[in-house]
N, CA and C atoms as a LAMMPS dump frame, in Angstrom:
ITEM: TIMESTEP
0
ITEM: NUMBER OF ATOMS
225
ITEM: BOX BOUNDS ff ff ff
-5.0000000000000000e+02 5.0000000000000000e+02
-5.0000000000000000e+02 5.0000000000000000e+02
-5.0000000000000000e+02 5.0000000000000000e+02
ITEM: ATOMS id mol type element x y z
1 1 1 N 369.461 -112.601 144.568
2 1 2 C 369.956 -113.56 145.371
3 1 3 C 368.154 -113.919 145.293
4 2 1 N 368.496 -115.826 144.893
5 2 2 C 367.299 -115.995 145.133
6 2 3 C 367.076 -116.74 146.324
7 3 1 N 365.474 -117.086 146.983
8 3 2 C 365.203 -117.12 148.347
9 3 3 C 365.878 -118.827 148.607
10 4 1 N 364.968 -118.597 150.149
11 4 2 C 365.952 -119.714 150.45
12 4 3 C 364.927 -121.238 149.94
13 5 1 N 364.197 -120.837 149.618
14 5 2 C 363.208 -122.375 149.185
15 5 3 C 364.355 -123.026 147.865
16 6 1 N 364.461 -121.989 146.933
17 6 2 C 365.245 -122.04 145.596
18 6 3 C 367.072 -121.85 146.227
19 7 1 N 367.485 -121.932 146.797
20 7 2 C 368.651 -121.919 147.014
21 7 3 C 368.617 -123.577 147.822
22 8 1 N 367.677 -123.915 148.795
23 8 2 C 368.109 -125.593 149.169
24 8 3 C 367.549 -126.408 148.381
25 9 1 N 366.559 -126.342 147.405
26 9 2 C 366.482 -127.493 146.374
27 9 3 C 367.503 -127.243 145.334
28 10 1 N 368.303 -126.253 144.86
29 10 2 C 369.543 -126.671 144.14
30 10 3 C 370.747 -127.191 144.696
31 11 1 N 370.669 -126.846 146.093
32 11 2 C 371.639 -127.634 146.765
33 11 3 C 371.311 -129.227 147.169
34 12 1 N 369.771 -129.63 147.117
35 12 2 C 369.475 -130.667 147.472
36 12 3 C 369.901 -131.716 146.055
37 13 1 N 369.681 -131.027 144.848
38 13 2 C 370.27 -131.656 143.173
39 13 3 C 371.594 -131.56 143.178
40 14 1 N 372.85 -130.638 144.139
41 14 2 C 374.093 -130.317 143.734
42 14 3 C 374.553 -131.504 144.325
43 15 1 N 374.408 -131.78 146.031
44 15 2 C 374.456 -132.57 146.709
45 15 3 C 373.864 -133.964 146.864
46 16 1 N 372.798 -134.172 146.4
47 16 2 C 372.241 -135.475 146.138
48 16 3 C 371.02 -135.575 146.967
49 17 1 N 371.335 -135.22 148.57
50 17 2 C 370.19 -135.592 149.201
51 17 3 C 369.852 -133.479 150.381
52 18 1 N 368.891 -133.513 151.159
53 18 2 C 368.696 -132.435 151.623
54 18 3 C 368.575 -132.926 152.789
55 19 1 N 369.624 -132.457 153.892
56 19 2 C 369.837 -132.913 155.325
57 19 3 C 370.04 -131.495 155.849
58 20 1 N 370.185 -131.382 157.557
59 20 2 C 370.606 -130.576 158.247
60 20 3 C 371.668 -129.553 157.878
61 21 1 N 372.718 -130.484 157.563
62 21 2 C 374.07 -129.52 157.028
63 21 3 C 373.645 -128.999 155.789
64 22 1 N 373.201 -129.313 154.736
65 22 2 C 372.417 -128.34 153.678
66 22 3 C 372.136 -127.234 154.315
67 23 1 N 370.839 -127.498 154.874
68 23 2 C 369.799 -126.35 155.474
69 23 3 C 371.345 -125.22 156.367
70 24 1 N 371.55 -125.693 156.999
71 24 2 C 372.797 -124.844 157.804
72 24 3 C 373.543 -124.18 156.868
73 25 1 N 374.079 -125.267 155.899
74 25 2 C 375.277 -124.515 155.263
75 25 3 C 374.494 -123.273 154.075
76 26 1 N 373.068 -123.111 153.314
77 26 2 C 372.516 -122.472 152.635
78 26 3 C 371.917 -120.997 153.522
79 27 1 N 371.813 -121.452 154.859
80 27 2 C 371.563 -120.368 155.708
81 27 3 C 372.752 -119.508 156.494
82 28 1 N 373.908 -119.802 156.199
83 28 2 C 375.27 -119.86 156.726
84 28 3 C 375.55 -118.469 155.939
85 29 1 N 375.393 -119.265 154.565
86 29 2 C 375.517 -118.499 153.037
87 29 3 C 375.203 -117.459 153.077
88 30 1 N 374.039 -117.352 153.027
89 30 2 C 373.257 -116.461 152.578
90 30 3 C 373.387 -115.52 153.923
91 31 1 N 373.252 -115.804 155.425
92 31 2 C 374.033 -114.406 156.582
93 31 3 C 374.63 -113.628 156.113
94 32 1 N 375.877 -114.202 155.675
95 32 2 C 377.39 -113.443 155.335
96 32 3 C 377.129 -113.423 154.394
97 33 1 N 376.65 -113.608 153.095
98 33 2 C 376.346 -112.709 152.309
99 33 3 C 375.495 -111.654 151.963
100 34 1 N 374.128 -111.561 152.755
101 34 2 C 373.664 -110.446 153.293
102 34 3 C 374.523 -108.987 154.382
103 35 1 N 375.271 -110.117 155.514
104 35 2 C 376.371 -108.847 156.006
105 35 3 C 377.094 -108.457 155.369
106 36 1 N 377.899 -109.066 154.453
107 36 2 C 378.831 -108.814 153.754
108 36 3 C 378.308 -107.475 152.376
109 37 1 N 376.516 -107.496 152.413
110 37 2 C 377.335 -106.922 151.212
111 37 3 C 376.399 -107.295 149.479
112 38 1 N 376.9 -108.265 149.957
113 38 2 C 376.841 -108.761 148.392
114 38 3 C 375.575 -109.883 148.349
115 39 1 N 374.838 -109.031 147.029
116 39 2 C 373.832 -109.44 146.776
117 39 3 C 373.604 -110.231 145.562
118 40 1 N 374.675 -110.339 144.655
119 40 2 C 374.732 -111.229 143.58
120 40 3 C 376.162 -111.999 143.599
121 41 1 N 376.567 -113.454 144.24
122 41 2 C 377.717 -113.91 144.524
123 41 3 C 378.433 -114.407 142.851
124 42 1 N 377.467 -114.58 142.295
125 42 2 C 377.541 -115.318 141.095
126 42 3 C 377.615 -114.636 139.906
127 43 1 N 377.479 -113.001 140.214
128 43 2 C 377.654 -112.609 139.226
129 43 3 C 378.269 -110.849 138.768
130 44 1 N 377.346 -110.232 139.647
131 44 2 C 378.492 -108.678 139.416
132 44 3 C 379.453 -108.84 140.69
133 45 1 N 379.029 -109.436 141.826
134 45 2 C 379.792 -109.507 142.844
135 45 3 C 380.804 -110.373 143.571
136 46 1 N 381.06 -111.331 141.772
137 46 2 C 381.846 -112.15 142.12
138 46 3 C 383.478 -112.169 142.362
139 47 1 N 383.857 -111.458 142.617
140 47 2 C 385.246 -111.158 142.913
141 47 3 C 385.645 -110.863 144.128
142 48 1 N 384.331 -110.463 144.676
143 48 2 C 384.735 -109.673 145.878
144 48 3 C 384.408 -110.701 146.793
145 49 1 N 384.235 -111.914 146.411
146 49 2 C 384.235 -112.928 148.301
147 49 3 C 385.415 -114.189 147.887
148 50 1 N 386.109 -114.415 148.891
149 50 2 C 386.424 -115.608 149.354
150 50 3 C 386.534 -116.344 150.366
151 51 1 N 386.032 -117.474 150.523
152 51 2 C 385.292 -118.48 151.502
153 51 3 C 386.493 -119.091 152.176
154 52 1 N 386.292 -119.325 153.46
155 52 2 C 387.361 -120.544 154.046
156 52 3 C 386.246 -121.823 154.824
157 53 1 N 386.34 -122.455 154.579
158 53 2 C 385.474 -123.482 155.438
159 53 3 C 386.27 -124.648 155.97
160 54 1 N 386.425 -124.286 157.147
161 54 2 C 387.383 -125.843 157.376
162 54 3 C 386.941 -127.325 158.05
163 55 1 N 385.702 -127.288 157.439
164 55 2 C 385.254 -128.589 157.656
165 55 3 C 384.885 -129.606 156.403
166 56 1 N 385.012 -130.308 156.205
167 56 2 C 384.531 -131.717 154.639
168 56 3 C 383.168 -131.862 155.28
169 57 1 N 382.17 -131.738 155.182
170 57 2 C 380.658 -132.189 155.262
171 57 3 C 379.63 -131.723 154.942
172 58 1 N 378.541 -131.774 154.596
173 58 2 C 377.037 -131.637 153.632
174 58 3 C 377.05 -129.914 153.741
175 59 1 N 377.559 -129.546 154.718
176 59 2 C 377.011 -127.836 154.678
177 59 3 C 378.288 -127.153 154.389
178 60 1 N 379.26 -127.838 153.912
179 60 2 C 380.421 -127.098 152.818
180 60 3 C 380.043 -126.944 151.616
181 61 1 N 379.165 -127.989 151.229
182 61 2 C 378.69 -128.677 149.667
183 61 3 C 377.68 -127.056 149.472
184 62 1 N 377.187 -126.84 150.614
185 62 2 C 375.977 -125.634 150.19
186 62 3 C 376.66 -124.399 150.612
187 63 1 N 377.635 -124.108 151.37
188 63 2 C 377.922 -122.975 151.219
189 63 3 C 378.598 -122.678 149.764
190 64 1 N 379.165 -123.698 149.517
191 64 2 C 380.187 -123.709 147.843
192 64 3 C 379.218 -123.085 146.566
193 65 1 N 377.768 -123.823 146.819
194 65 2 C 376.65 -123.801 145.747
195 65 3 C 376.012 -122.431 145.757
196 66 1 N 375.777 -121.577 147.098
197 66 2 C 375.523 -120.487 147.114
198 66 3 C 376.175 -119.263 147.128
199 67 1 N 377.324 -119.57 147.245
200 67 2 C 378.35 -118.479 147.202
201 67 3 C 379.29 -118.269 145.783
202 68 1 N 379.098 -120.012 144.824
203 68 2 C 379.784 -120.439 143.891
204 68 3 C 381.056 -120.142 144.051
205 69 1 N 381.642 -119.824 145.026
206 69 2 C 382.728 -120.06 145.796
207 69 3 C 383.537 -121.404 144.834
208 70 1 N 384.499 -121.662 144.393
209 70 2 C 385.486 -122.999 144.022
210 70 3 C 386.341 -123.379 145.253
211 71 1 N 386.904 -124.385 144.924
212 71 2 C 387.42 -125.26 145.934
213 71 3 C 388.743 -125.225 146.086
214 72 1 N 389.465 -125.335 146.571
215 72 2 C 390.83 -125.666 146.891
216 72 3 C 391.502 -126.421 148.261
217 73 1 N 392.125 -127.538 148.109
218 73 2 C 392.099 -128.111 149.413
219 73 3 C 393.854 -128.08 149.524
220 74 1 N 394.194 -128.29 150.831
221 74 2 C 395.88 -128.384 151.096
222 74 3 C 396.143 -129.702 151.396
223 75 1 N 397.423 -129.981 150.809
224 75 2 C 397.63 -131.803 150.97
225 75 3 C 397.769 -132.046 152.551
């Protein structure tokens, strides 16, 4: 997995700005992946992960960017 700095740069680019929510989301996603033993969420481990995020804020964008999880929303 990329370093924190690399992921923060990608999160900033994807989201449009870097803020506390982006930093929190990147760190949360990195911790979750580490605890689950998922080293390559965009490659070999892609099918092993489903994320549930119950907020619609900046952290959500960062979690999706780090985990490469797609979005589904309830009507």
